[in-house]
C-alpha positions, 0 to 999 in steps of 0.5 A: 362062192358068187354073188348075184345082183338083179336089175331090170324089173319094173313097171310094164303093160300088158304085151310088152317087153322087159330085159332082166340082167343079172351081174355076178362077181366071186368065182369063177362064172364061167363054171355055173349054169345060170338060170332065172326063177320066179315067184309070185306073191302066195306061190311056190318060186318056179323054175323060167328058165336055164343056161349052162356054162355052155351056152345050152338054154332051157325054158318051162314049156309054158314060157318057151317062145316069149323069154329067151336067157343068154348069158355072156361068161366074159362080163359075168351077166346073164340076161333074161329077155321077156316078150309078150308080157301078161299080168300072171307073169307079175311076179318078183324074178331072182337069179340062181347059180349053180354049180355041181361039186363032187357030186354036191349041188351048191346054189347061190341067189340074188336078191330079186327084181320085181316085175309088175305087168299091168295096164 
């Protein structure tokens, strides 16, 4: 299994930037696709971005151009760079590790880190 710990959240002004990190430990990190999700109060958890073990990236259309996901397999770390932050970006951001084993998906989640965008 994989243990995930997010960090880097906090309070930032509208238009500002923030970089979240996710440190992974346990199983072989390079075998997992990674993703960032977020959940705002009263709303469903939504996908923000994904990155495969090979580095292929995908983004939610509404966030494309402002957010960037990256990973370093050697250091078992995934980042989410967030630029041009808006109040509606306020949410708890979660790191996710995913792997398919014989066609069955396995997911691991971090505890989440709070991002608050406010003046």
